[in-house]
N, C-alpha and C positions, 0 to 999 in steps of 0.2 A: 068547144073553143080551144084554140091552140095556145098552149103555155107560152109565156115569155122566154126567150132564149137569154141565158145569162152566161158569164164566162168565169172560170177558175183559172187561176195563175199556177202553172207547173213550170218552175224554173223561169226561163224567158219566154214561154209559150203560153198562149190563151187557149183554153179548152172550153168549146161551146158545150152547154148542157141545159136541159130543161128539167124542172121538178114539178109534179102534179100529183093530185090525189091526196087523200088525208086519212087513210086507213091506219091501223095500228102497226102494220109491217113496214119496215124500210126495205125497198127493193131497188137495186141498181141493175138496169138493163145494160149489159156490156156488149156493144155492137160487133157485127161481123166485119168483113173485109173492108167495105165502104159503108159510110152512113151519112145521113143529113137529118138532124132532129127536126128541122122545119119541114122537110119533105115528107117525113113520116105522116103528117097529118093530111097530106094530099092524097094518100092511098087509103081508100075507104077500109079494106080489110085490116090493114096494120093499125089505122086510126081506131077501129072498133076493138082490136086486141089491146091496145094502150088503155082505151077507156075502160075496159073490163078490168085490167090490172089495177087501175086507179080506183075501182070501186071497193077495194079491200086492202089497198097499200099506198103508201106514199112512194111514189115512183120517180126515179132520176134515170135519165138517159143522156148520153153524151156522144159527141163525134170524137173519134180518136184523132190525135195530132195528124195533120196533113189531109184530113177529109172534112166534108161538110163545112160547118161554120168555124171550125178551129183553125188555128194558125198553120200556114203552110210550113213545111220543113224540107231542108236539102236533101236528106237521106232518110230511109226508113228507120224508124226507131226500134230499138231492141226492147225485150219484154221488161227490163228494169225501168226504162222510161215510161213505158206504157203503164207500169204499175204506179209509178209516181203520179201519172196523170189521174188514173182511177182514185188514188188516194187523195189528190188535190180536189177532185170533184166531190168526194164524200165529205171532205172538210168544208168546202164552200156551201155545200147543201145542209150542213149541220148534222150529218150522219155519222155517229161514232161507230155504229155497227149496222150492217145490212146484210140481206140475202142477196146473192148474186145470181143473175140470170144471164149465162154466157151463151151467146148465138153464134154459131159457126166459129170463125176465127176468135171471136171473143170468148168462147169456151176455154181454150188452153190459157188464156190470160187469167180467167177467172180461177181456174185450178191453181196456178201459181200464186195468185194473190191470196187465195184462201190458205194455202200452205205457208206462205211467208208471213201473213198477219192473221192468224186464226182468231185472234180476239176482236177483229173487226168484221169478221164473216159469220153470221148466223145460220146460213144455209147456202147451198150452191145447187143450182139447176143448170144442166148442160142441154142445149137443143142444137141438133145438126152438127155435133162436134166431130173432131177427128184427132188422131194421135200424131198424125204427120200430114202436112198439107199436100206434099208431093204425092200421097197415095191417090189423090183425086185423078191423077194423070197417069195413063197406062205406060208412057214411055218418057225418058228424060227429054226427048225432042218436043213432045206435046207439052211438057212443063215449061221448057224454054220459049216455046211460041207463045204461051199464055203470059209469061212475064214480058216478053216483047210487046205484046198487045197492051198490056197494063201501062208500060212506060210510054207508049205512044198515044193511048187514048185516055 
């Protein structure tokens, strides 16, 4: 059963999130490049993954500002704003401390958050991470082509 989508307020932006599971561990799934918390449950493999996490943890996942059910923004936010969003989601979900599961682009955000707020991070797990996003592209031209695609699509 799909959890109810709720909204945390981060400054003047609403951040969509879902909380589910009731295990003894608090776990925040920090999403990658794009996300949609409601769409996750339509993907059988990902829904099974979330259900497994919920069997031993209280899980919270969210849509970064500008993606999924979160408010749209005029420009790409920096990591400071994204850390504020993560903190707002944790506060709204009543989590003083949690393990962070950073996926893809969510991994660098998780690392920075854990370093900035160590008292709020009990553990960190990184999946599909990278030290620099541009390393995924063999040339600057390929990177610019990708950014052009993102802007249009």
